[in-house]
N, C-alpha and C positions, 0 to 999 in steps of 0.2 A: 504494500500500500504506500509506503513512504518513497518508493521509487517512481510512482506514477506522477507525483507532483513535479519533481525535477525534470522528468521526461517531457511533461506537458509544457513547462516553462522553456525548455530548450527548443521545442517545436514552435512555440509562440514567438521566440526571438528570431526565428528564421523567416517569418512571414514578411511579405513586402507591404509597405505602407503605400496606399494609392496616392498619386500626385494631387496636389491642391488644384482646385478649379482655377481657370484664368481670371485675373482681376478685372479685365476689361469686359464689361457686360454689354449686350446689345442694347440699342436705344429702345426706350419704352414706347409701346404703342399707345399713343394718346389720341388716336382718332376714333377708335371703336366705341368709346363712351362719350365722345364729344369734348374731351379735355383739350384738344388743340385750340379751339377758339376761346376756351376759358383760361388759357395760360396767362392771359393779361390780368388775371386776378392775383397773381403772385406779387407780393409787396403791398397789397391792400388789406384793410381791416376786415375781419370776419363779419362785421356788421353789414357789409354790402350784400351779403347773401340773403338777408331778410327780404329784399326787394326783388329777388331773382327767382325764376322758375327753371327747373331742369327737366329734360325729357325722360330721364331714367332715374334709377336709384342714385343717391348721393349721400356721402357721410363726411363729417368734419372730424379730423383726427387731431386731438390735442396732446401735448406732451404727457407721457406717462399713462395715457388712456389705453385700456385693454381693447383690442379689436380682434375680430375673427380672422382666421387665416385662409378661408376659402376664397378662391379666385372667381370673381364675377366680372367678365370682360365689359359688361354694360354699366358697371358702377363707377361713378366719378368720386374720387377720393381727394380731399383737400387737407393737406397737413398745415397745422397752425402752430406758431411758436407760443411761448409763454406770455407774450405781449398781445396776442390776438391778431397777429399778422399772418396772412397766408404765405407759406414758404414753398409749397410744392403742389402741383395739380397733376394727378395721374389716374390711370384706369386700373381696376382690379378688385 
């Protein structure tokens, strides 16, 4: 029994670690949810959203806020900083 653990550790040391994914990510698709035209919202206050309507689902993501991880290509996401300024507009 005590020889099994060292043998397992020796085999584990021989395994190859997969390479890290590349750092350069493809550009985000901001057209499927209509984020392209709404990218002019970056730098504006979140208060401007009250007077706007959106054709599909939309969510405002604040710092530290828990969000679901499911991908919805039709959903417009707006990242907002701690001062209430929109910092990013993206689909997903």
